[in-house]
C-alpha positions, -999 to 999 in steps of 0.1 A, spaced: -602 253 332 -618 234 303 -606 199 292 -593 215 260 -573 241 280 -560 213 302 -549 193 271 -532 223 256 -514 230 289 -503 194 291 -490 195 255 -470 227 263 -456 213 295 -445 180 280 -432 195 247 -394 192 243 -379 226 251 -353 242 228 -318 240 243 -301 273 249 -264 281 244 -239 308 250 -211 314 224 -175 321 233 -148 335 211 -113 348 216 -102 380 199 -67 374 185 -40 400 177 -47 420 145 -84 408 145 -109 436 140 -141 438 160 -160 435 127 -142 402 118 -149 388 153 -186 398 150 -188 381 116 -173 349 130 -198 349 159 -226 355 134 -215 323 116 -212 304 148 -247 315 158 -260 303 124 -243 269 129 -259 267 164 -293 275 149 -288 248 123 -283 223 151 -316 234 166 -301 252 195 -309 289 204 -278 311 209 -288 335 237 -256 354 245 -221 359 232 -189 363 252 -156 375 238 -121 380 254 -90 395 239 -60 373 246 -27 367 228 -31 330 232 -57 306 248 -53 296 284 -38 261 284 -62 248 310 -96 264 302 -90 282 269 -104 315 284 -91 334 314 -103 327 350 -123 360 353 -141 353 320 -148 317 330 -165 329 362 -185 354 342 -197 326 318 -205 303 348 -226 330 365 -246 336 334 -252 299 329 -264 295 365 -286 326 364 -303 321 330 -304 282 329 -282 277 298 -278 242 285 -244 244 267 -214 265 259 -201 266 223 -166 278 215 -156 292 181 -123 273 182 -112 237 187 -105 227 223 -80 202 235 -94 171 253 -81 185 287 -96 219 281 -130 204 273 -128 182 303 -119 211 326 -145 234 311 -173 208 317 -161 202 352 -162 240 359 -194 249 341 -215 217 347 -230 219 313 -223 205 278 -193 221 261 -190 221 223 -161 233 203 -164 243 166 -155 208 153 -180 189 174 -207 214 165 -201 208 128 -198 171 132 -232 170 150 -248 190 122 -234 166 96 -246 137 117 -281 152 118 -282 160 81 -265 130 65 -290 109 45 -271 84 24 -252 53 38 -220 68 26 -224 102 43 -236 86 75 -206 63 76 -182 91 69 -196 113 96 -198 85 121 -162 77 114 -151 113 118 -170 116 151 -155 85 166 -120 97 156 -128 130 173 -141 114 205 -114 88 210 -88 111 227 -116 127 247 -130 97 266 -117 109 300 -143 138 299 -180 136 306 -199 110 287 -226 133 273 -216 132 236 -207 95 236 -241 85 250 -257 97 217 -237 71 198 -249 44 222 -285 52 217 -291 70 250 -277 46 276 -273 57 312 -246 81 323 -214 65 334 -199 94 353 -181 71 378 -164 49 352 -128 41 361 -97 37 342 -105 1 332 -139 11 318 -122 39 298 -97 16 283 -125 -8 274 -144 20 257 -113 31 238 -109 -5 225 -146 -5 215 -142 27 196 -110 16 179 -129 -15 168 -158 6 155 -134 29 137 -118 -1 120 -152 -15 110 -164 19 97 -132 23 76 -138 -12 61 -174 -3 53 -163 30 38 -137 12 16 -165 -11 3 -187 20 -5 -158 37 -22 -153 6 -44 -189 9 -55 -183 46 -62 -152 38 -83 -173 14 -103 -200 41 -108 -174 66 -119 -159 42 -144 -193 41 -161 -192 79 -165 -162 79 -188 -168 97 -221 -188 125 -205 -177 159 -190 -181 162 -153 -189 195 -136 -190 201 -98 -206 229 -79 -184 241 -51 -185 271 -27 -189 282 8 -218 267 27 -252 284 22 -243 302 -10 -271 287 -31 -255 257 -48 -285 234 -43 -309 261 -56 -287 265 -87 -286 227 -91 -324 226 -90 -327 254 -115 -304 237 -141 -315 201 -136 -352 208 -129 -350 185 -98 -360 190 -62 -329 188 -41 -332 202 -5 -323 238 -5 -327 257 28 -314 290 43 -292 270 67 -256 260 68 -249 226 54 -284 220 41 -267 196 17 -242 170 31 -246 143 5 -231 148 -30 -258 144 -57 -251 138 -94 -275 145 -122 -272 143 -160 -277 176 -179 -279 183 -216 -272 219 -229 -270 226 -266 -269 189 -274 -238 184 -251 -244 160 -222 -225 164 -189 -228 154 -153 -234 180 -127 -227 173 -90 -238 193 -60 -212 189 -32 -210 197 5 -203 234 12 -170 245 27 -165 266 58 -136 281 76 -120 258 101 -136 227 86 -127 198 109 -97 179 96 -115 146 104 -143 156 81 -120 164 52 -102 131 56 -134 111 60 -152 127 31 -126 114 7 -151 96 -16 -175 126 -16 -147 150 -23 -136 127 -52 -166 143 -71 -146 175 -69 -112 160 -75 -123 141 -106 -144 170 -121 -133 185 -154 -148 219 -144 -156 236 -111 -185 261 -108 -175 282 -78 -207 297 -64 -203 329 -43 -229 347 -22 -221 382 -33 -246 396 -8 -225 384 22 -202 411 36 -173 386 38 -178 370 4 -141 377 -5 -130 358 26 -153 330 16 -137 328 -18 -103 325 -1 -115 297 22 -129 277 -8 -97 282 -28 -76 271 1 -97 240 7 -95 231 -30 -57 233 -28 -58 211 3 -77 184 -15 -55 187 -46 -82 203 -68 -68 238 -69 -56 237 -105 -89 229 -122 -108 252 -147 -132 274 -128 -164 292 -137 -169 319 -110 -206 327 -103 -216 356 -81 -250 345 -68 -278 363 -49 -275 396 -68 -311 403 -60 -300 409 -24 -274 435 -33 -276 472 -37 -263 480 -72 -243 511 -79 -268 540 -85 -262 568 -110 -243 600 -100 -276 619 -99 -291 594 -75 -260 595 -53 -262 633 -51 -299 631 -39 -289 608 -10 -280 622 24 -245 619 37 -256 593 62 -273 572 35 -242 573 14 -220 562 43 -243 533 53 -249 521 18 -231 490 6 -232 494 -31 -217 468 -55 -203 479 -88 -206 447 -109 -187 460 -138 -157 471 -117 -159 438 -97 -159 417 -129 -130 437 -143 -110 433 -110 -115 395 -109 -108 390 -146 -75 409 -141 -67 391 -109 -76 355 -119 -82 355 -156 -118 345 -150 -147 366 -161 -174 360 -134 -212 356 -140 -237 376 -120 -270 359 -113 -298 351 -87 -306 314 -87 -335 320 -63 -353 344 -87 -339 331 -120 -324 365 -128 -296 362 -155 -299 324 -155 -298 323 -193 -264 341 -192 -252 315 -167 -264 286 -189 -247 302 -219 -214 305 -201 -216 270 -186 -224 256 -221 -194 274 -236 -170 261 -208 -184 225 -211 -179 226 -249 -143 237 -246 -135 209 -222 -155 184 -243 -136 193 -275 -103 192 -257 -108 159 -238 -130 141 -263 -120 154 -298 -134 122 -314 -169 129 -300 -197 132 -326 -227 152 -317 -251 124 -327 -232 99 -305 -254 83 -280 -240 85 -244 -253 56 -223 -257 65 -187 -282 54 -161 -300 86 -150 -310 69 -117 -273 67 -108 -265 91 -80 -245 93 -49 -279 96 -31 -280 58 -31 
């Protein structure tokens, strides 16, 4: 073996190996197999976003979770056998687990156990860039961990910078750690209040200008749309929660200046701690004059995503704001063909096709909500001019309503370097 081959082998042997996980989901009453599969696809996408490979999926139909281990005894043995045989590193559940369930599962399976909330919290912790977002996620994570200190120390060790395992810690040590975490929670809340004060000061300086916020389910293309409109270079990836930090940019369309903010994407079962901790970031949505609700029309569950976003907006008291509905990623959708083209297709092709009739869809949403949607593809720029036109029209309406005294030649003073990225 040559020295180069030996070096390459050494690099391969010492390279960090990607962790493997199995996914577990309960099938509830009235849930279809398709719905369960879609939920597991999203969980697999979340797992990939964390940098972990999902290698297998387990499902079990149960009326309600087992109070001790969430899944039944037989299914637990099946999961344990798979872990042992294939060397899996963790198990990820698509629901939240109680502290006792998580402790029992880790004792039985001898690997790390994640529930949906912890998975999302770890993704946020990995992707947060600003001091504000990092503080918010850290606070949410400590609040999540506090009632779970009697379980294995795997997750808590990450917060301590990789200290040694304390598997034999007794009741006294647990109480000490609880006190330490309560102190850290108190300190983080104080730090967050200080950051929020700075945010309030920033927002006061934005008076006299319309504020628009991009909202939507995670990974629908909000950051790509933001880059397109503002000509900036905000991170936009085909991953869930590519953007965690809210970003604000000044835009001028048809001589009307306004502020456009890109906010964190929503998702079903978003952890309560995150919603509570991200108060200051969500203020960008609460205080906006117009919401641009971006929807990935190519996703098979786009209507469910719309419902999740609308429900979350109501939960944060932003459900009554004017909305511009944008159906994005039309380049990934099969549009309705002509009758002649349909006749030329085989019966199987017609059954498998997922055509979207944009005109019928627009009419249905206009009738249902009073909002006429815009169809576009931010990634390719298709129909972007139509979006700009509609956005300008909506901003002008709000501008004239809120600021009737505004003159077109008025100079609006605003520091373009201001952004929640600070």
